N, C-alpha and C positions, 0 to 999 in steps of 0.2 A: 605179728600185727604191727603191719606198718601208720602211721599218724602223719597227718597232714602237715606239711611245713610251708607257710606260704612264700611264694616267690620273693627274690631280692628286689626291693624297690627301687627301680631305674631311674636316675634324674638326669637333665641337662642343662646346661645353662646360656645365655647370650650375651654378647659384649660387644660394644664397638669394634670393628678392627681396625687394624693399623694404619690404613688407608681408607681416606673418605670417600663414604660410599658404601660402604663394607660392615660386616658383622660376622663376630666368629661364633661360632656354637661349637660346644663340647659337652661330650654325654659321658655316663660311667661306663668303662669301659666291661667285655665279660661278652658283649653279643658278636654273633660271626659278620653282622653287617649292622648299618645304620640307615634309616631314611630319614629325609630332611624335607621341609616345606614351610613356606612362608606367605604370606600378605599382607597388603597395606589396608584391607576391610577388617580393622578391629574390634567391628559390631557384630558382622554376620559370619566372617571369615569367609568369605565366597572368592572363590578364584583363587585359589591355592596354589603357589607357584612349587613344583617338585625342584628340588636341589639335585646335584647327584647323589648317588647312595654311594657311602664309602663304608672301607672295611674299616678303616682307622674311626676313632671315637671323636673327632673334630672334623670342622669343615670351616671354609672362607667362603661367606656368599658375598659376590663383586656385584657391583653395578645399581645399586640402592640409591632412591632419590636421597637426598642428605636434605635434614630438617622434617623427615617422615618419620611418623611410627608407623612400626611393622609388630606383625605378630607371629611367631617361629611356632614350629612344632616338630617334633622328634618320634622316630619310631623304631626302636631296636627290632634287629631282625635273630629271632632264636629261633634253630631247627625243632621241629615236635612242639611246640608252643606258640599259641596266638597271644600276639601282644597289642596293643592299643596305643593308640596315638597320643604323646604326652605333650601337655601345652594349653593353650596357648602362653610362653612368654614374651614380654613386650620389651622393645627399646625405641626410643629415638634416635636413627640413624645421623651421625656427623657428617 
């Protein structure tokens, strides 16, 4: 008899990037690809902007407005599995 084993919880983090107006996002490895989104609507999360899908578990998002608070989201792409969006995580971009 097979028993159900819950899937590994995937997590991600966000920090200010090395360049003004940028953010660095990092996810746990193990997924085939990663989708990323962000918005400066930190209440309703409307107008989410997709960033480039990556095969690496990290991305730098450039061109953000310094001094603005953003919400970031991550979705791991795993073959044969339905995954949900993770987040939001917030930072005030410097």
